[in-house]
C-alpha positions as CSV (number, residue, x, y, z in Angstrom):
1,M,89.0,82.9,82.1
2,S,87.8,84.7,85.2
3,T,84.5,86.6,84.8
4,D,85.2,88.9,87.8
5,T,84.6,92.4,86.7
6,N,84.6,94.0,90.1
7,Q,87.3,96.7,90.0
8,D,87.7,96.4,93.8
9,T,89.1,92.9,93.4
10,Q,90.1,92.6,89.7
11,K,93.8,93.2,89.2
12,T,95.0,95.8,86.7
13,A,98.3,95.7,84.7
14,L,100.0,98.1,82.4
15,V,102.1,96.6,79.7
16,T,104.3,99.0,77.6
17,G,104.9,98.2,74.0
18,A,101.9,95.8,74.1
19,N,100.5,96.3,70.6
20,K,102.5,93.4,69.2
21,G,105.0,90.6,69.8
22,I,106.0,89.7,73.4
23,G,104.2,92.6,74.9
24,Y,100.9,91.6,73.3
25,E,101.3,88.1,74.5
26,I,102.0,89.3,78.0
27,A,98.8,91.3,77.9
28,A,96.9,88.3,76.5
29,G,98.3,86.0,79.2
30,L,97.5,88.3,82.1
31,G,94.0,88.9,80.6
32,A,93.5,85.1,80.4
33,L,94.1,85.1,84.2
34,G,91.3,87.6,84.6
35,W,93.4,90.7,84.8
36,R,92.3,94.0,83.4
37,V,95.1,95.1,81.0
38,G,96.2,98.5,79.8
39,V,97.8,98.2,76.4
40,G,100.5,100.8,76.3
41,A,101.7,101.9,72.8
42,R,102.6,104.9,70.8
43,D,100.9,104.1,67.5
44,E,97.2,104.8,67.9
45,Q,96.0,102.5,65.1
46,R,98.2,99.5,66.2
47,R,97.2,100.1,69.9
48,E,93.5,100.1,69.1
49,E,93.8,97.1,66.8
50,A,95.5,95.2,69.7
51,V,92.8,96.2,72.1
52,T,90.2,95.0,69.7
53,R,91.9,91.7,69.2
54,L,92.3,91.2,73.0
55,R,88.7,92.1,73.7
56,E,87.6,89.6,71.0
57,S,89.5,86.9,72.8
58,G,87.7,87.8,76.0
59,V,90.4,90.0,77.7
60,D,89.3,93.1,79.6
61,A,91.7,95.4,77.7
62,F,91.9,99.2,77.3
63,G,94.3,101.4,75.3
64,V,96.9,103.6,77.0
65,P,98.6,106.1,74.7
66,L,102.2,106.0,75.8
67,D,105.6,107.1,74.5
68,V,108.1,106.0,77.2
69,T,110.6,108.6,76.0
70,D,108.2,111.6,76.5
71,D,107.5,113.0,80.0
72,A,104.2,114.5,79.0
73,S,103.0,111.2,77.4
74,V,104.0,109.2,80.5
75,A,102.3,111.7,82.9
76,A,99.1,111.5,80.8
77,A,99.2,107.7,80.9
78,A,99.4,107.8,84.7
79,Q,96.5,110.2,84.8
80,L,94.5,107.9,82.5
81,L,95.1,105.0,84.8
82,E,94.1,107.1,87.8
83,E,90.8,107.7,86.1
84,Q,90.5,104.0,85.1
85,G,90.5,102.9,88.7
86,G,93.3,104.6,90.6
87,R,95.3,101.5,91.2
88,L,97.9,99.4,89.4
89,D,98.8,95.9,90.4
90,A,101.5,95.2,87.9
91,L,103.7,97.2,85.6
92,V,105.5,95.4,82.8
93,N,108.2,97.6,81.2
94,N,108.3,95.8,77.8
95,A,108.8,98.6,75.3
96,G,112.3,98.6,73.8
97,I,114.4,99.1,70.7
98,T,117.5,97.2,69.5
99,G,119.5,100.2,68.5
100,G,120.8,98.2,65.6
101,M,122.3,94.8,66.5
102,A,125.4,95.5,64.3
103,Q,126.5,98.6,66.3
104,T,130.1,97.8,67.2
105,P,132.0,100.0,69.6
106,T,134.5,101.4,67.1
107,T,131.8,102.2,64.5
108,A,129.0,103.2,66.7
109,D,126.6,105.9,65.9
110,L,126.4,107.7,69.2
111,D,122.9,109.0,68.5
112,V,121.7,105.3,68.1
113,V,123.4,104.4,71.4
114,R,121.6,107.4,73.1
115,D,118.3,106.4,71.6
116,A,118.7,102.8,73.0
117,V,119.5,104.0,76.5
118,E,116.7,106.6,76.3
119,T,114.1,104.0,75.5
120,N,115.4,100.8,77.2
121,V,116.7,102.4,80.4
122,I,115.6,106.0,81.0
123,G,112.1,105.2,79.6
124,V,111.8,102.4,82.2
125,I,112.8,104.8,85.0
126,R,110.4,107.4,83.7
127,V,107.4,105.1,83.5
128,T,108.2,103.3,86.8
129,N,108.4,106.5,88.8
130,A,105.2,107.8,87.2
131,M,103.3,104.6,88.0
132,L,104.7,103.9,91.5
133,P,102.0,106.0,93.3
134,L,99.4,103.8,91.6
135,L,101.3,100.6,92.4
136,R,101.7,101.5,96.0
137,R,97.9,101.4,96.3
138,S,98.0,97.7,95.5
139,P,98.3,95.1,98.2
140,A,100.7,93.1,96.0
141,P,102.4,95.4,93.5
142,R,104.8,93.8,90.9
143,I,107.2,95.4,88.4
144,V,108.8,93.4,85.6
145,N,111.5,94.9,83.4
146,M,112.0,93.0,80.1
147,S,115.7,92.4,79.8
148,S,117.8,90.0,77.8
149,S,120.5,87.4,78.4
150,V,122.7,89.5,76.1
151,G,122.8,92.0,78.9
152,S,124.3,89.4,81.2
153,L,128.0,90.3,81.9
154,A,128.7,86.8,83.0
155,R,127.4,85.4,79.7
156,Q,129.1,88.1,77.6
157,T,132.5,87.2,79.1
158,D,132.0,83.4,79.0
159,P,133.8,82.0,76.0
160,D,131.5,79.0,75.9
161,A,128.3,80.9,76.1
162,D,126.3,82.3,73.1
163,S,126.2,86.0,74.1
164,G,124.9,87.2,70.7
165,P,126.6,89.6,68.3
166,V,128.7,92.6,69.3
167,A,126.1,95.3,69.9
168,V,127.2,98.3,71.8
169,A,123.8,99.9,71.9
170,Y,121.4,97.0,72.8
171,S,123.5,94.7,75.0
172,P,124.9,97.4,77.3
173,S,121.4,99.0,77.6
174,K,120.1,95.7,79.0
175,S,123.1,95.5,81.4
176,F,122.2,99.0,82.5
177,L,118.6,98.0,82.9
178,N,119.6,95.1,85.0
179,A,121.6,97.4,87.3
180,V,118.7,99.8,87.5
181,T,116.4,96.9,88.5
182,V,118.7,96.0,91.4
183,Q,118.8,99.7,92.5
184,Y,115.0,99.8,92.6
185,A,114.9,96.6,94.6
186,K,117.3,98.0,97.1
187,E,115.3,101.2,97.5
188,L,111.9,99.4,97.7
189,A,113.2,96.7,100.1
190,G,110.7,96.1,102.9
191,S,107.8,97.3,100.9
192,P,105.2,95.0,99.1
193,V,106.7,96.0,95.7
194,L,108.6,93.1,94.0
195,I,110.7,94.1,91.0
196,N,112.6,91.7,88.7
197,A,114.1,91.5,85.3
198,A,112.9,88.9,82.8
199,C,114.7,87.4,79.8
200,P,112.2,86.1,77.2
201,G,114.8,84.1,75.2
202,Y,115.5,84.5,71.5
203,V,111.9,85.2,70.3
204,A,110.9,85.7,66.7
205,T,109.8,89.3,66.5
206,D,110.2,92.2,64.2
207,L,113.1,93.5,66.4
208,N,115.3,90.7,65.1
209,G,113.7,90.2,61.7
210,F,111.8,87.2,63.1
211,R,115.0,85.1,63.3
212,G,114.3,83.9,66.9
213,H,113.4,80.3,67.5
214,R,110.9,81.0,70.3
215,T,107.3,82.2,69.9
216,P,106.1,85.5,71.5
217,Q,103.8,83.5,73.7
218,Q,106.8,81.5,75.0
219,G,108.7,84.7,75.5
220,A,105.9,86.1,77.6
221,A,105.8,83.3,80.1
222,T,108.5,84.5,82.5
223,A,107.1,88.0,82.6
224,I,103.6,86.7,83.4
225,R,105.1,84.6,86.2
226,L,107.0,87.5,87.7
227,A,103.9,89.8,87.4
228,T,101.9,87.3,89.4
229,L,104.4,86.4,92.1
230,P,103.2,85.5,95.6
231,D,104.1,87.8,98.4
232,D,107.1,85.7,99.3
233,G,108.5,85.8,95.8
234,P,111.9,87.1,94.8
235,T,112.8,90.7,94.2
236,G,115.9,92.2,92.5
237,G,116.5,89.1,90.4
238,F,117.0,88.2,86.8
239,F,115.1,85.2,85.5
240,D,114.2,83.2,82.4
241,D,112.2,80.0,81.9
242,D,115.0,77.9,83.4
243,G,115.4,80.0,86.5
244,V,118.0,82.6,87.6
245,V,120.1,84.2,84.8
246,P,123.6,85.2,86.0
247,W,124.3,88.9,86.1
């Protein structure tokens, strides 16, 4: 692990939903590369426990109180990062909810669908816009939106592909997020900001009742790679461990 603690050269990342699961492993992975990592999470106790665990493993971590669905919380998080160094080199929008994987279109609870979009899409826009001024101060800013292959329209309509259960809240929210990622890439084209969507694969987390076959550490790998892309790296893409995921 890097021992560089000079804030002028040490890179800083914010990972939302980083108190557990894939988000925690993204924070740990970036920390192992010598990055300073803001652990974004709503729950104070879980957030501070995650920060403690990361610090015990040698990661330069700090807590960021953050509810991605709340304007005031996001604004306060941006102010905290301003005070913590005034620059952000990578933003990983990892916080998300399933909205209930059994939400079929004909039986959907519309409040559940709204909640999924509010967290998985609008929350990403809210946080990204708040953090962009800090990201623009970095020579190589990176944004990673944690998506899922179940948001791929190509895979959902491929009869030979495993596109997961019918889930009118979660899957469409990830399709929406993918489209938002493309729109950001179009607006930010020509700038140093690279923004991409990452699919972690079917990871065993509490979101799916730990039914996944991949570990959170494996699920974090693509996000870490996209957060550390070289200047000639892709933008506006959708990737997993195997490469490009079809839209």
